C-alpha positions as CSV (number, residue, x, y, z in Angstrom):
1,M,0.0,0.0,0.0
2,K,2.8,2.4,0.9
3,R,4.6,1.6,-2.4
4,F,1.3,2.3,-4.3
5,L,0.9,5.7,-2.6
6,L,4.5,6.6,-3.3
7,V,4.0,5.9,-7.1
8,I,0.9,8.0,-7.1
9,F,2.8,10.8,-5.3
10,L,5.7,10.7,-7.8
11,L,3.3,10.7,-10.7
12,L,1.4,13.7,-9.4
13,G,4.7,15.5,-8.8
14,S,5.8,14.8,-12.3
15,I,2.5,16.0,-13.8
16,T,2.6,19.1,-11.6
17,G,6.2,19.8,-12.7
18,C,5.3,19.5,-16.3
19,S,2.4,21.8,-15.9
20,E,4.5,24.4,-14.2
21,I,7.1,24.2,-17.0
22,D,4.3,24.5,-19.6
23,G,2.8,27.4,-17.7
24,I,6.2,29.3,-17.6
25,K,6.7,28.5,-21.3
26,T,3.2,29.8,-22.2
27,I,3.7,33.0,-20.2
28,A,7.1,33.7,-21.7
29,L,5.7,33.1,-25.2
30,T,2.8,35.4,-24.6
31,K,5.1,38.2,-23.3
32,C,7.4,37.6,-26.3
33,L,4.5,38.0,-28.8
34,N,3.1,41.0,-27.1
35,A,6.4,42.7,-27.0
36,E,7.1,41.9,-30.6
37,K,3.6,43.2,-31.6
38,N,4.5,46.5,-29.9
39,K,7.9,46.5,-31.6
40,N,9.7,46.3,-28.3
41,Y,12.3,44.0,-29.7
42,N,14.7,43.9,-26.7
43,E,11.9,42.8,-24.5
44,A,10.6,40.4,-27.1
45,F,14.1,38.9,-27.5
46,K,14.3,38.3,-23.7
47,W,11.0,36.5,-23.4
48,C,11.3,34.6,-26.7
49,S,14.7,33.3,-25.6
50,K,13.1,32.0,-22.3
51,A,10.3,30.3,-24.1
52,A,12.5,28.9,-26.8
53,N,14.9,27.4,-24.2
54,Q,11.8,25.7,-22.7
55,G,11.3,24.0,-26.1
56,S,8.5,26.3,-27.5
57,A,8.5,25.8,-31.2
58,E,6.6,29.0,-31.7
59,A,9.1,30.9,-29.7
60,Q,12.0,29.3,-31.6
61,T,10.3,30.5,-34.8
62,E,9.9,34.1,-33.6
63,L,13.5,34.1,-32.2
64,G,14.7,32.8,-35.6
65,I,13.0,35.7,-37.3
66,M,14.6,38.2,-34.8
67,Y,18.1,36.8,-35.5
68,A,17.4,36.9,-39.2
69,E,16.3,40.5,-39.2
70,G,18.5,41.8,-36.4
71,Q,15.6,42.8,-34.2
72,G,16.7,43.1,-30.6
73,V,19.8,41.2,-31.3
74,T,22.8,41.3,-33.7
75,Q,21.8,39.7,-37.0
76,D,23.0,36.1,-37.1
77,Y,21.9,33.9,-40.0
78,N,23.6,30.8,-38.5
79,K,21.6,31.1,-35.2
80,S,18.5,31.9,-37.2
81,L,18.9,28.8,-39.2
82,E,19.5,26.7,-36.1
83,L,16.3,27.9,-34.5
84,F,14.1,27.5,-37.6
85,A,15.4,24.0,-38.0
86,L,14.4,23.1,-34.4
87,A,10.9,24.5,-35.0
88,A,10.5,23.1,-38.5
89,E,11.2,19.6,-37.2
90,Q,8.3,20.1,-34.8
91,G,6.0,20.9,-37.8
92,I,5.7,24.6,-37.5
93,A,4.8,25.8,-41.0
94,D,6.2,29.3,-40.6
95,A,9.5,27.9,-39.5
96,Q,9.5,25.4,-42.4
97,F,8.9,28.3,-44.9
98,S,11.6,30.4,-43.3
99,L,14.0,27.5,-43.4
100,G,13.2,26.9,-47.0
101,L,13.8,30.6,-47.7
102,M,17.3,30.5,-46.1
103,Y,18.3,27.5,-48.2
104,K,16.9,29.3,-51.3
105,N,18.9,32.4,-50.6
106,G,22.0,30.8,-49.1
107,Q,21.7,32.6,-45.8
108,G,23.6,30.9,-42.9
109,V,24.0,27.9,-45.1
110,S,25.2,27.0,-48.7
111,Q,22.5,27.7,-51.2
112,D,20.5,24.5,-51.8
113,Y,17.5,24.5,-54.0
114,K,16.5,20.9,-53.2
115,Q,16.5,21.6,-49.5
116,A,14.5,24.8,-50.1
117,V,11.9,22.7,-52.1
118,K,11.7,20.1,-49.3
119,W,10.9,22.7,-46.6
120,Y,8.6,24.8,-48.8
121,T,6.7,21.6,-49.6
122,L,6.2,20.7,-46.0
123,A,4.9,24.3,-45.2
124,A,2.8,24.5,-48.4
125,E,1.1,21.2,-47.6
126,Q,0.0,22.8,-44.3
127,G,-1.5,25.7,-46.3
128,E,1.3,28.3,-45.7
129,V,0.5,30.7,-48.5
130,K,4.0,32.2,-49.0
131,A,5.5,28.7,-49.2
132,Q,2.9,27.8,-51.8
133,V,3.9,30.8,-53.9
134,N,7.6,30.2,-53.6
135,L,7.2,26.5,-54.3
136,G,5.2,27.4,-57.4
137,T,8.1,29.6,-58.6
138,M,10.6,26.8,-57.9
139,Y,8.6,24.4,-60.2
140,K,8.1,27.2,-62.8
141,K,11.9,27.9,-63.0
142,G,13.0,24.3,-62.4
143,Q,15.0,25.2,-59.3
144,G,15.7,22.1,-57.1
145,V,13.1,20.2,-59.1
146,T,12.4,19.4,-62.7
147,K,10.6,22.3,-64.4
148,D,6.9,21.5,-64.2
149,Y,4.4,24.2,-65.2
150,K,1.4,22.1,-64.1
151,E,2.8,21.7,-60.6
152,A,3.6,25.4,-60.5
153,L,0.0,26.2,-61.6
154,K,-1.3,23.9,-58.8
155,W,0.6,25.8,-56.0
156,Y,-0.1,29.2,-57.4
157,T,-3.8,28.3,-57.6
158,L,-3.9,27.2,-53.9
159,A,-2.2,30.4,-52.8
160,S,-4.5,32.5,-55.1
161,E,-7.6,31.0,-53.6
162,Q,-6.4,32.2,-50.2
163,G,-6.1,35.7,-51.6
164,E,-2.3,35.9,-51.9
165,V,-1.5,38.6,-54.4
166,K,1.8,37.1,-55.6
167,G,0.0,33.9,-56.3
168,Q,-2.7,35.7,-58.2
169,V,-0.4,37.7,-60.4
170,N,1.7,34.6,-61.2
171,L,-1.4,32.6,-61.9
172,G,-2.5,35.4,-64.3
173,I,0.8,35.2,-66.1
174,M,0.5,31.5,-66.6
175,Y,-3.0,31.8,-68.1
176,K,-1.7,34.7,-70.2
177,K,1.2,32.6,-71.6
178,G,-0.5,29.2,-71.6
179,Q,2.0,27.7,-69.2
180,G,0.8,24.4,-67.7
181,V,-2.7,25.2,-68.8
182,T,-4.6,26.2,-72.0
183,Q,-4.0,29.9,-72.8
184,D,-6.9,31.8,-71.4
185,Y,-6.9,35.6,-71.5
186,K,-10.2,35.8,-69.5
187,Q,-8.7,33.8,-66.7
188,A,-5.6,36.0,-66.9
189,V,-7.7,39.1,-66.5
190,K,-9.6,37.6,-63.6
191,W,-6.5,36.9,-61.6
192,Y,-4.7,40.1,-62.6
193,T,-7.8,42.0,-61.4
194,L,-8.0,40.3,-58.0
195,A,-4.3,41.1,-57.4
196,A,-4.5,44.6,-58.9
197,E,-7.4,45.5,-56.6
198,Q,-5.2,44.6,-53.7
199,G,-2.6,47.1,-55.0
200,E,-0.2,44.6,-56.6
201,V,1.7,46.9,-58.9
202,N,2.8,44.3,-61.5
203,A,-0.8,43.1,-61.8
204,Q,-2.0,46.7,-62.4
205,V,0.5,47.1,-65.2
206,Y,-0.5,43.7,-66.8
207,L,-4.2,44.5,-66.4
208,G,-3.6,47.8,-68.1
209,N,-1.9,46.0,-71.0
210,M,-4.9,43.6,-71.3
211,Y,-7.4,46.5,-71.5
212,K,-5.1,48.4,-74.0
213,D,-4.7,45.4,-76.3
214,G,-8.2,44.0,-75.8
215,E,-7.1,40.6,-74.6
216,G,-9.7,38.8,-72.5
217,V,-11.7,42.0,-72.3
218,T,-13.2,44.6,-74.6
219,K,-10.5,47.1,-75.6
220,D,-10.9,50.0,-73.2
221,Y,-8.2,52.8,-73.1
222,K,-9.8,54.5,-70.2
223,E,-9.6,51.4,-68.1
224,A,-6.0,50.9,-69.3
225,L,-5.2,54.5,-68.3
226,K,-6.8,53.9,-64.9
227,W,-4.6,50.9,-64.1
228,Y,-1.4,52.5,-65.5
229,T,-2.0,55.5,-63.4
230,L,-2.5,53.5,-60.2
231,A,0.8,51.6,-61.0
232,S,2.6,54.9,-61.8
233,E,1.5,56.3,-58.4
234,Q,3.4,53.4,-56.9
235,G,6.5,54.4,-58.9
236,D,6.4,51.7,-61.6
237,A,8.6,52.7,-64.5
238,H,6.8,50.5,-67.0
239,A,3.5,52.1,-66.2
240,K,5.0,55.6,-66.6
241,F,6.4,54.6,-70.0
242,A,2.9,53.2,-71.0
243,L,1.3,56.5,-70.0
244,G,3.9,58.4,-72.0
245,S,3.1,56.2,-75.0
246,M,-0.7,56.8,-74.7
247,Y,-0.2,60.5,-74.4
248,F,2.2,60.6,-77.3
249,S,0.0,58.5,-79.7
250,G,-3.4,59.9,-78.4
251,E,-4.7,56.4,-77.7
252,G,-8.0,56.8,-75.8
253,I,-6.8,60.2,-74.6
254,T,-6.2,63.6,-76.0
255,Q,-2.8,63.7,-77.6
256,D,-0.4,65.7,-75.4
257,Y,3.3,65.7,-76.2
258,N,4.2,67.6,-73.1
259,Q,2.5,65.0,-70.9
260,A,4.2,62.3,-72.9
261,V,7.6,63.9,-72.4
262,N,6.9,64.2,-68.7
263,W,6.0,60.5,-68.3
264,F,8.9,59.3,-70.5
265,T,11.3,61.4,-68.5
266,L,10.0,60.0,-65.2
267,A,10.5,56.5,-66.5
268,A,13.9,57.2,-68.1
269,E,15.1,58.7,-64.8
270,Q,14.3,55.3,-63.2
271,G,16.6,53.6,-65.7
272,Y,13.9,52.3,-68.0
273,A,15.8,51.7,-71.3
274,N,12.8,52.0,-73.7
275,A,11.9,55.3,-72.2
276,Q,15.5,56.5,-72.5
277,F,15.6,55.6,-76.1
278,I,12.2,57.2,-77.0
279,L,13.1,60.3,-75.1
280,G,16.3,60.6,-77.0
281,L,14.3,60.3,-80.3
282,I,11.9,63.0,-79.1
283,Y,14.8,65.4,-78.5
284,K,16.4,64.4,-81.7
285,G,13.3,65.2,-83.8
286,G,11.9,68.0,-81.6
287,F,8.5,66.3,-81.1
288,G,6.9,67.7,-77.9
289,A,10.3,69.2,-76.8
290,T,12.8,71.6,-78.2
291,Q,15.3,69.8,-80.4
292,D,18.4,69.1,-78.3
293,Y,21.0,66.8,-79.7
294,K,23.0,66.8,-76.4
295,R,20.0,65.3,-74.6
296,T,19.7,62.8,-77.3
297,V,23.2,61.6,-76.8
298,K,22.7,61.6,-73.0
299,W,19.6,59.4,-73.1
300,H,20.8,57.2,-75.9
301,T,24.1,56.6,-74.0
302,L,22.2,55.5,-70.9
303,A,20.0,53.2,-73.0
304,A,23.0,51.9,-74.9
305,E,24.7,51.0,-71.7
306,Q,21.8,48.8,-70.9
307,G,22.2,46.9,-74.1
308,D,19.6,48.7,-76.2
309,A,20.7,48.0,-79.7
310,S,18.7,50.8,-81.3
311,A,20.3,53.3,-79.0
312,Q,23.7,51.9,-79.8
313,H,23.1,52.4,-83.5
314,S,21.8,55.9,-82.9
315,L,24.9,56.8,-81.0
316,S,26.9,55.7,-84.0
317,T,25.1,58.2,-86.2
318,M,25.5,60.9,-83.7
319,Y,29.3,60.4,-83.4
320,Y,29.6,60.3,-87.1
321,S,27.7,63.5,-87.7
322,G,29.0,65.3,-84.6
323,L,25.5,66.0,-83.4
324,G,25.3,66.6,-79.7
325,T,28.9,65.4,-79.3
326,L,32.3,65.8,-80.9
327,K,32.6,64.1,-84.3
328,D,34.5,60.9,-83.8
329,I,34.5,58.2,-86.6
330,V,36.2,55.7,-84.4
331,Y,33.5,55.8,-81.8
332,A,30.9,55.8,-84.6
333,H,32.4,52.6,-85.9
334,M,32.6,51.1,-82.4
335,W,28.9,51.6,-81.7
336,S,27.8,50.5,-85.1
337,N,29.9,47.4,-84.7
338,I,28.2,46.7,-81.4
339,A,24.7,47.4,-82.8
340,S,25.5,45.0,-85.7
341,S,26.3,42.2,-83.2
342,N,23.1,43.0,-81.4
343,G,20.9,42.5,-84.4
344,I,20.3,45.9,-86.0
345,D,19.7,45.1,-89.6
346,N,21.1,48.2,-91.3
347,A,24.1,48.6,-88.8
348,P,26.5,46.3,-90.7
349,A,26.1,48.3,-94.0
350,Y,26.4,51.5,-92.0
351,R,29.6,50.2,-90.4
352,D,31.0,49.1,-93.7
353,N,30.3,52.5,-95.2
354,L,32.2,54.1,-92.3
355,E,35.2,52.0,-93.0
356,S,35.5,53.5,-96.5
357,S,36.5,56.8,-94.8
358,M,38.8,55.2,-92.1
359,T,42.4,54.2,-92.0
360,K,43.4,50.6,-91.0
361,E,44.6,52.0,-87.7
362,Q,41.3,53.6,-87.0
363,I,39.4,50.5,-87.8
364,A,41.7,48.4,-85.6
365,E,41.2,50.9,-82.8
366,A,37.5,50.9,-83.2
367,Q,37.3,47.1,-83.1
368,K,39.5,47.1,-80.0
369,L,37.2,49.6,-78.3
370,A,34.2,47.5,-79.3
371,R,35.6,44.4,-77.7
372,E,36.5,46.3,-74.5
373,C,33.0,47.9,-74.4
374,V,31.3,44.5,-74.7
375,A,33.6,43.1,-71.9
376,K,32.5,46.0,-69.7
377,D,28.8,45.2,-70.4
378,Y,28.6,48.5,-72.4
379,K,29.3,50.6,-69.3
380,G,31.6,53.6,-69.6
381,C,32.6,53.0,-73.2
């Protein structure tokens, strides 16, 4: 009888001890989450650490995020990886996603797409929406897995049905291009619209394109203008270029060269090569702006440095004629040679015509400069 009572006493003590530990862990986790919510990261780090040391997978996840982002502690990807791994092994979806992300980006560990896919999959199967989107992208690009558009479509669809904007815009792209599914512009418009209405800037641009071109919807320039404007207000350079194009051509809107130049300039200043090239042409021809060859050279140089072959050929003509820059037949040949290699149809004939006015030494120098320019990726030529 005494032995029986002793066993009961020990069992009760064990249960009480576990309850006390669980209670401490719960309190620490609660204080951790409250402090983090209030952005009191030093306090959050203290309580997350206590809960994590008691084995709380949720706290380990939160602490991993703090180490990854340097919140309340010095950034340490190795420690972050360790904590995410502990929580991920316990089945925490957020930790599995975060661990996959670290393997994908090579943070705290060598980049490993297969490991990224493994952890994304575990999280995605639990409905973790960011993991579903990222897993879809891995299948779409063939990173860590064999490229599989149907599998990508599956995961983008699951994420999209949860309202995830990145899933929706990617799903729209796949329907637009017919990747893993029969091409369907109406479905593309549907998913672009859902994402665009949530403020997803790429979806707003793509939706503007669909309305402008009448794909999946009745052509509607006003609707295109609406979505381009919304995207422009978020700073999107492509949308600004599209608005410039509409004002320049007068598509669905009163033609306004001044507005066109304004939008092209905004896009060009963000490094948008198409806008830089068009803006250079505007200054070259004096359409909507005072003719200014120096500005043509400026904008075409910036576009040429990004590999725009048309801008490269234009620079050749400017250097040959001495418009907006000093006349230099060697540089004219260099840019014409580069434009030729980048597919401009009339550039080879133009280059050959230049050679008739050049010495062998000049031709050799121009060819040398062209090789050096290509090696520098067209920068500072």
